[in-house]
N, C-alpha and C positions, 0 to 999 in steps of 0.2 A: 520668245522672240521680242524684238523691240519695235514698237509702232507698226506691227503687222508685216514688217519687211524682214526678209531672210538675210542675215549678215554673211558675207563671203568668207570671213575669217573670224574664228572664235579663239579667245585666249583661255586656256585651261591649265591652271596651276603653273603658269609661265610658258606652257607649250602653246603652239598655234595649230588649230585645225582649219585647213583650207578646204572649204566645202566645194569650191569650183574644181580644184585639182584632185579632190578626194584623197588628201594626204595629210598626215600629222607631222609637224616639224618640232624639233627640240629647241632648247634655249639658244643654240648656236646656229640654227637654220638647217640642221641636218635632218634628213627624212628619217622618221622612226618607223621601223618595220613592224607591221602587225599582220596576222593572218587575215586573208580576205574577209572571213566571216566576222572576226572581231572588228575590223575596220568598218564593215558594213553596219554593224550595231552602233558603233561610235558616230557614224555619219547620220544614221536615223535619229539618234538622240540629239545630235548637233542641230539638225534641221528643225527640231522641236524643243530646243533648249529652254529650260524654265517651265516645261510642261511635263506632266506625268505621261509616260509612254508605257502602255501595258505590255506584259510579257507576251500575250497573245498577238498583239499588233506587231511587236518586234519580230517574233517568230515568223509571222505571215509575210513580212516584208523581206527578211533576210534569207529565209528558206521557203520561198513560195512553192506551194504544191507538195511540200515534203513534210512528213510528220516527224518532228524531233522532240526529244524530252527537254525539260527545263535545264538539264545538265549542260546541254550545248550552249544555251544562252548564258548560264552562270559562268561557264569556262571563258566565254568571250568577255564578260564583265570583269572577271579576275585579270585577264590579260590586259584589258584597257587600263584598269587601275594600276597595274604594275608598270605599264608603259608611261603613265602620267605621274608616277610617284605618289599616287593617291592613297597613301597608307591609312589615313583616317577616314577614307570614304566620304569626303566632303565634296568631291567633284561629281562623281557618279554615285548618287544616293539611292539606296534601296528603299522602296516604299513597300512595307511588308504586305505580302500576298497580293500585291497589285502590279508593280512594275518598277521602273527606274526613272530618275530625274537627273538631268545634266545641269550643273550649276557652273556658269562661266565666271571668269574673273571679273572684278569690279569694272575694269575697262574691257568690255566684251568684244572689241574688235581690234585687230592689229593695225598699226599705222600703215598707210599705203606704201611707204618706203620699205618697211619691214616685209610687207607682202612681196614687193618686187625683189627684195633680197632673197627671200625664200624661193621665189620662182627661178631666179638666176642660179641659186644653189642647187635646186632640183635639176635644172638643165645640165649644169656641170656634172652633177652626179650621174645623170644618164649618159653623158659623153664618156665619163670614166668607166662606167659599166661596159659601154660598147667597146672601148679600147681593150679592157680586160678580156672580154669575150673573143675579140679578134685575136688577141695574143694567145688565148687558150687553144683556139682551133687552128692556129697557124703553126704551132710548134708541137711535134709529136710527143715530147716529154711533158707537156703541160697537163695539169689535172683536168679530167673531163668535167663538163658542166653537170651539176647535180640538181635534181628536182627539189624544189622547196618543200619543207615539211607540210605546209598548208595545202599542197596539191594532193595529199594522200589522206585516206581515211585512217582514223585512229584505230589501232588494233588491240584487242583484249588478249592478254597473255597470262597464263598461270605457270609458275615455276614450281614443280613438284619436289618434295623432299627427295634427295638422292638416296638410292639404295646403297648401303655401305657393306662391302664384302669383307668377310673376316673381321666383323665389328668387335669381336672379343679381344682382339690384339690391343696392347697398350698403345696409347696415343693415336688410335684410329680417329678419323674425322667424324663429324656428325652430319648426317644427311639434311636435317632440318636447318642447321647452321649454314651449310653450304648453299641451300636454296635461298635462305634469307639474304646472303651476301650477293648472290647472282641476281636476285630480284631487285635489290637496292641499286645495283649498277644499271640494269636494264631500265629502271624507272627514271634515270637521267634523261631518257629520250622522250621528248614531248609527243612523239608519234605513237607511243605505246601506253596502254593502260594496264598496269600490273595488278592481278588479283593479290590481295594481301597474303603474304607467306604465313601469317598467323592462321588464316582460314584454310589454306592448303595443308598445313601441318596437322590441323585438327581432322581433316578428312582422310589424310593418308593414315592417320592413327586408327581409323575405322576399317582399314584394309579394303578401301574402295579402289576400283580399277581406274586407270587414267581416263577412260571414256566416261565413267560415272562422275568423276570429279569435273570433267569438262562440262557435262550436262548440268551439274549443280551450280557451277560458277559462271556459266555462259561464256567461258573462255573459248576463243576461236582456235588458239594455238596453245600447245603444252610444251614446256621444256622438261625433259625427263632424262634420267641417266643414273650412273652408278659411280662410286668412288671406292678406292682402296689404297691404304697406306702401304708402300713398299720401300722400306728403308728410309732414305732421305728424299724419296719421290712420292708424289701423290698421283695415282693413276685415275684419270677421269674418262668415262665414256658418256658422251652427251648426244642428245638428238632433239630435234624440233619436230613436233607432230601436228599435222592439221587435223583437228578434232572432228571436222565435218565428214572426213572420209578415212581417218586413221592413217593417212599417207605420211611417211617420213620425209619431211621437206629438206632436212639437212641433218647430218650426223658427223661426229668428229671424235678423235681420241687424243688425249694429252697426257704427258707424264712430267709435270713440272717439279723442280725442286722449290724450296721456299723462295729463293731469289727469282725463279722463273714465274712465280705465280702472277705478278702484275701483267707480264707480257702475255701469258696464256689467257688470263681473264680478259684482256683487251681483245685478243683474237676471238675468244668465245663470244663476247658481247657484239663485236663487229659482224661476225658471221651470222649470228641470230638476227641482228637488226637488218642486215643486208637481205637475208632471206625473206624478211617481212616487208621489204621495200622502205625501210626506215634508215636514217643516217645516224652516225655517231660523230658528235662534234669533236674537232681536233683538241679542244681544251679538255674534253673528257678523256681522250686518249692519253694525254699527258698526265692527268690525274691517276689513271690506272697504272701507268708505267712507274710512277713514283711511290706506289703503295705496296711495299714488300715487307713481309714479316722477317725477323732475323732467323727464324727456324720454323719447321713444320710443327714442332711441339707447342710453341706459342700459338700458332695458328689453330691447332686442334683444340687447345684449351678454350680459346675464344669461341670456336664453333660449338663446343659442348655447352658453354655458358649461355650462348644465344638460345640454344634449344631448351635449356632449363627455364629461361625467362619468357618463352613463347606462351606457355600455359603455366603461369607461376603458382607455386605453392610455397609456404614458408620454408620448408626444408630445401626445396629446389633453389630458391633464391639464396639461401645461405651457402649451398654447394656452388652456385654460380659465382658468388663473391670469392670463394676460395680459389676456384679455377682461374678467375681473372687476376687475382692478386699474384698467383703463380705466373700468369702470362706476362704481366708488366715487369716482373722480376727477370723473366727470360728475355724480354724485349721492351726496354723502357721507352722506345721510340715508335711503338706500334699503336697508332691512333685508335683503331677499333677496340683494342683491349682497354684503354683508358675510358673510352666512351661507355662501354658496356659495364665497366666496373662502377662508374658513377651512377649509371642507371640502376644496377642491382642494389647499391647502397640506398638510393632514393626510394625504391620500392620497399626495401626492408624498413626504412625509417617511417615512411608514410603508413605502412601496414602494421607497425609495432611488432615486427616478426623476429627481431634480433635484440636480445637484452643488452648486447654490447654496443648498440647504436641508438642514438636519440636525436631529437631535433637539433641539438648542439653540433651534430656531425653533418648536418645538411650542407653547410658551406664547403666542407671538404669534398662531399660528393659532387657538388656543382663545380668545384675547382678541378676535379678529375676530368669532367666532361669538357670544361673550358680548355684544359690542357690538350685534349683530343682535337678540339677545333683549331688550336694553335699549331699542332703537328700536321694537321690535314684540314685546312679551311674549307675544302670542297666536299667533305664527307657529309652527305645530307642527313644520315641517321644521327650523327653527333648533334646537329642543330635541333633535330626533333627531340632527342633525349634532354638537351639543355632546356628546351621550352617546358618540358614536363617537370624537370627538377627545380626550376626557379620557383621560389615562394611567391605565388601570384598575389597573395594578400599584401606583400611588401612591394613588389615590382611587376605589376601585370603587363606593362607595355614592353618590358624586356622579354617576357615570355612570348608575347605576340611577335616581336621582331625576330626572335630565334626560330619560331615556327614558320614565319614567312620566308626566312632564308632556306629552311628545309624544303618548302614547296617550290622555291625557285631552282634549287639544285636537283630535286627529285620530283618533278611535276607529275610523273606517272605513278607515284606510290600513294595509294589511298591513305596509308597510315600517316603520311605527312599532313594530309588535309584534315584528318581527324585530330591530330595534335594542334593544328591551327584552330580548329573549332573549339577545342578545350581552352586554349589560351584566350581566344576572343570571348568565350563565355565567362571566364574568370575576370576578364577586363570589363565586364558589364555590357558587352556588345552581343547579346544573345541572338538577335535576328540574323546577323551576318554569320554567327557561329553555326546557326541552323543551316544556312546556305552552304557553308563549307562542308558540314557533315553530310548533307544530302548529296553533295557532289561526290563525296567519297563512296557512299553506299550505292550510288546509281551505277557504278561500274560493274557490280556483281551482286546477285541476289543473296549471296552467302556472306554473312558478317562474322568476323572473328569474335571471340568471347568478350574482349575488352570493349568492343563497340557498344555492347548493351548498356554498360554503365555510362558511357557518354550520352547515349540516347536518353537514359533515365535522368541524368543531370539536366539536360536541355529541356525535357518535357516538364520536369519539376519547376524549373526556373520560370516557365511561362504559365505555371499553375495548372498544367494539364496533369493532375495527379493520377487519374485513371491510367494513362499511358505510362507515366513514371512508375507506377506500381507494376505494370506488366513488364517493362524493361528491367526493372530492378529484380523482379522474380527470375527473369531469364539469366541475369547476371549471377544471381545466387546459385542457380542450377548449374551453370557452366564454369563458374570460377568461385567455388564455395569458400576459398580462403580470403576473399576480399571483404573486409568489414564495411567498406563504403556501400556495397550493394545492400547489405542487411540494414544499414542505417537509413538509406533512402526508402527501402521497402517498408520499414516500420513507420517512418514519418508519413509516407504516402497512405498507409493504412489509416493512420490517425486522421489525416486530412480528407479522406473519403468517407469518414463516418464510421470507421471500423476500429475504434480505439480498444474495444474489448478484445477483439481478435488479436490486436498488437500486444496487449498485455498478456494474453494467453501464450503467444509465441515467444515472448521475451526469455523465459528461463531456458528453453531448449537452445535458442540462438546463442545466449551467453555461455552455456555449457560447451557448445561447439567452438565458440570463438570468445574466450575470456576477455580479449582486448576490447570487446564491445562495451564492457562495463565502464570504461573510461574514455571511450572513443569521442573525438571531436572532429567535426567536419572541416575539411580544408577546401579552398583557402579560407582562413579564419576571417570572421567578422563580415562576410558577405551576407546579403539578405537570405540566400539559400542556406548558408552555414548556420546562421542564427535560428532559422526556422527548424532545421533538422535537430540541432542541439537542444532547442527548447522542448521538442517532442520527446527526445531520448531522455532528457532529465525528468520529465513527467512520468515516463515509463519506469525509470529507476525508482522514483519516489513511491510509485504504486505497488512495488513488489513487497 
């Protein structure tokens, strides 16, 4: 604050926060919509701008008498930064392990005429809203008013891999792939938190019951069902289950052709969301309606490839690449096929799992994913895959931008937030990366296998080698094909004073993964990569 006086209006990255009206205005004087909790956090920071406000203080003031996790506060800060265009986090600054600091523009108050303009604009906006409401309730055909998303509690949902009937038939769909696609579409809804389909696929592979999966993931609702290919149609039986009492909240049956898939998906997502008290934005409906594969054969190949990359092995990734190359030949305009093809190539290149692919092929893999974003700019998973494929050692900010786009399009998908954490980490912003990662893992106690390597990277970067060692060991156990897990584990052993143990483990690890002999940490030339490579070189020389 200035001179001990509270300013009525604050300028934040060109936006105006009116503390009297409790409203944020954009550059043109239009009110910016924020959830009440996010706005309350912004107002608290605004009243004490330039001062450190602790997480505990913010939680006590915004959620008085209610016990909430840090995730609720982090989500509000993420929404505030997005509303302000604060991509570099220079307006709302994180003070590690302490709280947040709001930095106002150099001219920290808005001119009085601007304030008056904003008040007039707000009044006109209220009049316009009133007119619309009168119009809606005066005409029988008008759309009924809908509750805003912030009036609802966020719901945790797990989409289980579908049971595939007659799976031995040629061109049968894949249950894991279908669950992945359904979960990705549900994740567009900010009212829903979706358990990562990578986690549910792993649990379903252990033959656990839906109630057991619900207990392990803490999901309140389960989406379950079956699928069967019947000629040129895909028969789907779906149901939404309340895990607290095993009650079927909603069930439905669909038999779409390839061209019917977008319409059926829209109906499925809308009915599930409506049953949970959530809404589907009209823009998302349009996206779904325009996303049709040319044939069920192309669709099935993409689903099988998705399943092969959920728990990747070198052979599985090579098979996935072949499936996807067939899919793009069958349907050159199917965005998911191009996105997953680029991802499969990227994983093969980074893991040195295909002798026919090398670093020189990475630009083409990125081009495949970029082609997907051009075909379908609103497919969140494509942006997530793009952020992973981009060489962060060359263009870290492009990777961050792509990951941020993924979280905007799919805010309910924890995998998008993990991708953002990885991109931010590679860009040297480890503290905010840890926040994004903690947000993702707070939704469910069960973490997919690939989350372990992200945790290992983050802990290593802050020199927490003991925990890096633990997470790298978990990664090795759950995804033994990944060389990066072994590299971080070996380096962490060295840096915790167990170099002899690392030397003893080296021969067996190289025998199981020969690529470790020439492995180099990516992104190249980062402090972490240089440290890991240095330790690996010493282990090689000691043999």
